[in-house]
C-alpha positions in Angstrom: 9.2 -3.8 3.5 9.7 -0.5 2.7 8.3 2.4 0.7 9.8 4.0 -2.1 7.8 7.2 -3.6 3.7 7.8 -3.9 3.7 8.3 -8.0 0.4 9.6 -7.7 -2.4 10.2 -4.8 -3.5 6.7 -5.3 -0.5 4.4 -5.5 2.7 3.5 -3.5 5.7 1.3 -4.7 6.4 -0.4 -2.5 10.0 -3.4 -2.2 8.6 -6.4 0.1 10.7 -9.4 1.7 10.3 -12.4 3.5 12.5 -14.9 4.4 11.1 -17.8 2.6 8.1 -16.7 1.2 8.5 -14.2 -1.6 10.3 -11.3 -2.6 8.6 -8.1 -4.3 11.6 -5.6 -5.4 9.1 -2.4 -6.7 5.4 -3.7 -6.3 2.6 -1.1 -6.9 0.0 -1.1 -3.7 -3.3 0.9 -4.7 -5.2 3.0 -2.4 -8.8 1.7 -1.3 -10.8 0.9 1.6 -10.0 -1.1 4.0 -13.4 -4.2 3.9 -12.4 -4.8 7.2 -10.5 -3.8 10.7 -7.2 -5.3 10.7 -3.2 -4.4 12.0 -0.9 -1.7 9.0 1.8 -3.3 7.8 4.0 -1.0 8.3 3.6 0.8 11.3 1.7 -2.6 13.6 -1.1 -0.2 14.5 -4.3 -1.0 14.0 -6.9 0.3 11.1 -11.1 0.1 11.1 -13.0 -0.9 8.7 -14.0 1.0 5.9 -10.6 3.7 6.6 -8.2 4.8 3.3 -5.4 1.9 2.7 -3.1 0.7 0.6 -3.3 -3.3 -0.5 -1.3 -4.9 -3.4 -1.8 -4.1 -6.7 -4.0 -7.4 -7.7 -2.5 -9.4 -10.5 -2.8 -13.0 -11.8 -1.6 -15.5 -10.1 -2.8 -13.2 -7.3 0.7 -12.6 -5.0 1.6 -13.9 -2.0 1.5 -10.4 -0.2 -2.4 -9.8 -0.9 -3.8 -9.6 1.9 -1.7 -7.1 3.4 -2.5 -3.5 4.2 -1.0 0.0 4.6 -2.4 2.4 6.4 -2.6 5.5 4.0 -2.1 7.2 7.7 1.7 5.4 8.0 2.8 7.2 5.2 2.9 11.0 5.6 6.4 12.1 5.1 5.3 10.6 1.3 3.3 13.6 -0.6 0.1 13.5 -2.0 -0.1 14.7 -5.6 -2.2 15.9 -7.0 -3.9 16.4 -10.5 -2.0 19.1 -12.9 -4.8 20.8 -14.0 -5.6 20.9 -17.6 -5.6 23.8 -20.2 
């Protein structure tokens, strides 16, 4: 897995590859609250229910890695972009 960019505060662009299972070269992940405790797919660290995470964008059909999560605190090296004020 590789995180390419954080185009805005609510999303990541990720490359995800699992041999024999799936390959997504530019998959959009969206920010959400974790509904249950889990393990971050990027860092391997545990996260708790209610913590902010990123999940693959749900499309139809659902991606094979739909149940994966990346804890937001695992991507601190990527800037969080603020909305520009509207004049």
